[in-house]
N, C-alpha and C positions, 0 to 999 in steps of 0.2 A: 335261376334256374342253374345249378353246375354245367361246365362246359364238358365235353367228353372224356376231356384228358386226365377227367378227376376221380375218374367211373372208378380206378379200382383200385381209389383210396377211401371209398364210399365201401367199397364189396366188403375189404375189408372190412371195416367198421359193421354191416351188415353181418360179417361169421359171427365174430364178438359180439354182439347180440343174441344171433343163434340162441344160445341154448336161454336168455331169458326169452324170447318169445317163445320156443317151445314149452317156460312154465306157464306162462300166461295164456297159453293156449290150452293147454291143461288142466288151467285154473277154470278155462271163461265155457269151458265146453262143456263144461257140467251143465250150467244153465241153462243152457241152450233149450226153447221150450220145444215137442215135438208140435210139427207145421199146425194139424188138425187141434189142438188148442191156443196154436197164436192167435194175431193176426197181421199177414205175414206181406210186405210190402216190399213188392218184385218196383227195384230201379234200376233205369241203364246206364250204363257204365256216362255219356255225355252226356244226359243230369244231373248226373253227382258230383261230375267233374267235366272242367273249362279244359274242351278236348279238340277246337276249333281249329287251332294249326298240323293236329296230327289228322283231322279231318279233311283239311286243306291238302293233307299229301295222299292221303290212299283217291282224291278224285281227281287230283291234276296226273298224277304217278305213279297208281295200282296199287293191289294188295301186298307186291313185294317191298317194293320202298316204302309203304310201311310199315311193315311186321319190321322190317331193318332199323325203322327210325326207334320206335317203340324202343326194344332191342337198345338199342348206342346209350338210347336215354331213360335205362331200367331206372336207376339208383333217383330220379330228378318226378318230384312225386308230383300228381295236377295238380291244379292250383279248384279251390272250391266252383259247383257250380250251381247253375239254377233249387237243386234240387237240394243242397247240403243243408242247407239250414236246417229243413224244415225235417231232415236224418238226425240230422243233430237234438234236432228237440221230441222226438223221438227216444231218445235211447234218452234224454234227461227223465222222459215218461217215466218210462224204463227202471232205473234209478230206485226212483222212489217208489212204484209199486215192491221193486223186492225189497224194497224196506222194509213196506207194512205188509207183505206176504210170503216169506220164503219161499212158499212151495211151492207157488202158483204159476203157470204157464201160463196164464192169462198176459201175453205180456206183445211188443212190436213185437214183428224177427221176421229182421228187413236183408233183401236177397239182393245180392250185382245177378244180373241179367245185360247180357253184350255179346251179341253177333262173332266178338273179337276173337281171333288164334286163342289156342293156349298159349303162347310165346308169350302173347302181350301180357300175361296172368301175372307176371313177377313187379310187375311195373303198379299196377292197380294193387294188386296185397302190398306193394311199401306204400306206393298212395296211403290205401289205410288206415295201416299203419301209422305215417308221416299223424295221420288226423286225427291219431283215437281212436276211432271208430270200431265198431263191432257190429263188422257184419263176417258172415263165416261160412257164406252162404254161395257160394256162386254160380251159374250158368251162362258157361260159353262152348258158342255152337258154330264156332270158324266159317262163318260165309251165312247161315241162315240165324231164317228170322228166331228169335226166344219167347214168339209170343206163345207154341205150338206147346210149350209147357208148364204156362204158367198157370193152368188149372192142376196138374200135377202139385203142383207147389203150394194151392189152397188159396192161391194168391185173393189176397180181400182186393186191393190197391195196387195198376200198374200203373206208372211215374217214366217216361219215354220223351227224349226229345226229337223222334221219329214217327209224326204225324200219321204214316201209312201201318206204321206196327199198332201206335193207338186205335187205329179204326178198326184192325185185325182185333185186337183183344175185343174192342169195342161189340162186333159184331158177335166173340164166343158168350158175350155174354158179363163180360170180368168187367170187373172199374179199373177203367185207364181216361189215362188224359195226358196231355201235350202242355210237359214243361218250360215255359220261359223266362231269360234274362230276365231282372227292373232291368228301365232301362239309367238304372241312378240309386245306388249304396243308401238302405235306409236297415235303421237297424231295429233287431224287431228281438223280442223276448226269450231272455236265456231261459228263464224260472216255469215259461208258461206257456203250450204247446198252444198256440194260436191258429182251426182251420174256418173259414170263410169260404161257405155255399150259394151257388147261385139257386134258384127256385125249380124252375119251370125248367125240362131235360134237362136237371142234373137230380135235384133230388126229383124230381114231379116227373112224370111222363113226356110229354110231347103235347099231350091232349091241347091245352087254353092255345099253345101255340100254336097249333095247324087252325083253331078259329080267328085267329089276330092276324095270320096271313090269309087265309079264301076269304073273311069278311071284314073281318075290319075292329079297329078298337070298339065302336057302337055295340056289338054284334058281342063280340068278349061279356063285358062290363056285363048288359040279361044275361049271357051263359053262363056262367060262371056267378051272378046272384042268383038261379034256377037253381043251379049244384054246387050250392053251397057250403048246403048236408055229407052231401056225396064223397066220400078225399076220391084223390085223385087217383091214378094208377101209382105206381110206383119208377121213381126216373134211376141208371144204371146207378147214384153213387146212391142213393140213399139205403146199403147195409153198409154202406163204407160209414156215416154218420150211426149207425145203429152198433158198430165197432164201439165208435168214437164215447154213445152213454154208454154200454154197459162197460167199460173202466171208469167212467166218472162217478158209478154208482159206488163204486169198490170204493170212492176215495170218501164218495159220502159218507156213505157206513163207516166212516172210521172219525164220523166227524167234522171234513174237511170239505166242506162244500164248499163257501167264501177262500179255501185255500188250496184249490182243486188248480190241477197243476195243466187241467183240460180244458181249454173255453172252444164252442161254438159259437157259427155269428151265419145266418139268414140273410143274403145282400142282396136285394131283391125287384128289378123292376115296376113289378105288379104294385100299385096303389089300396094304403093299404082301408079308406074306407068305401072302396067299389069291388074292392077283389082280395083281400088280405086274407079276409077270414077263411075263407075256401082252404088257403094254404096252412095258418096254422094247426087249423078244425084237421086238416091232414094230418099232418103230425102227430095231432092228439091222436087222431085213429089208429095209428101205429104204436104209442106208444112213447114217443118219442118226446122232445124238445131237441131246439138252439137256446142256448145262453140270452142270445140277442137277437132276435130281428126286426132288420129295417126294410120300409119300405119308400122307395124309392119315385115313385109316379114318372118314371122315366126319366127321371135326373140320373148324372154323368157317376156313374163309382169311386171311379180311383179319388177325390176327394175323401169320402166316410174309408175308403180303405184307407186311407195317405193315413186315418187316424191311428184305426186298432190295428195296423200294422203283422198283417197273417203271418202264415210260414208258408203259408198257403190261401190262393183262393183261385174255388173250382168256377167255372162259368162256360154256358155252349157256344157264345155268341162272341163273334172273334172282335166286333169294334171296341167289346167289353175290356177283353183279352187285355186290347193296345191301350185302353186303357186306363188302365189297372198299372203295367210296364208304366207307363209314362209316369206316374204314384210313388214309384219304388217297390211298387207289390211284387211277387212272386204270383206271378199267373201264371192255372195251365187252364185249357182248352181240349171243353167234354163231348166230342165228336156227331153227336148223338142229337133224333130227329129230328121236324121239317126243317130246322134252318139248313141242317147238312146238305139235305140237296137242294135245297134252293141253289147251297155256292158251291154245289158240288157242281147244278148246269150250271154257274155263269162261268170256274172254271175252264168246262168242258170249250164252253162258245167263244172263251174266249181266246182260246189255241184252236180253235176251228180257223176261229178270224183272222188268226195272222197268219194262218200256212198261203 
């Protein structure tokens, strides 16, 4: 990072580049899809960039010190955060879609959502330009939660590092997840977007999990066999998988099934023999599929995720998220279903006992 003393030099360089940036904006903005035609991915600033130091200042010293620090360092780009590789992969898919379908607006549209004050916007813009990201839509709410704007942006997926905001989005019926930095760096594909999903309480409803929690595994297996041909209700991320499938078909229609730059995975703790059929038949009933389906029968997910190396993995159970993080996977927690209610009750009990 530059020192504050070099800020004037950097600012002068920034002004020299201004006409170039304007021309880049004018040439790129014509390709911006209409929100109702795009697949809109809303990403918080703290999910996209590493802002731990800044957040510490905000927490310990308050908003005024935080804003001053950001202004003093606005020519220093933020480092990539947990969602950064995912966003870069989305942009790589967009590049290939534009080559195949120059006039199509069925593209990923990335919106930066932040409760930062507008004064911090310059540093965020500088960081986006520094990392060659194509993000034109910003939502800066000056201390208020940005989740109230998610529906107005036609959001298909919201990623944040703030679990409370993610829960707000889920309650509004928007696909959302809290994204975490992995414990170690693992190289991910630059040519293929890889997205891995858990099944129950992510793609599917938590119906089956409720039975496990209330009656145990034996009753769960009996229930799944009895209702094998009855599709599960949809979960919070079913719509996002559907959006990915729609884009995959655009590549398939050009004869690019094997070279498709999007690949999806079902990574579930279900057992294939005793409960896997219902999961697959549910996807089939929706007209959807995943490229790969991995049934682990309760085994840890981390080792397989380490082989897949997804840009993001969605799960509703924090212990699976923690295991994924340890394997170097960018994991995202989906706070949905009965498991979250039990987790909240345990946290409330712990808080009550500590008083």
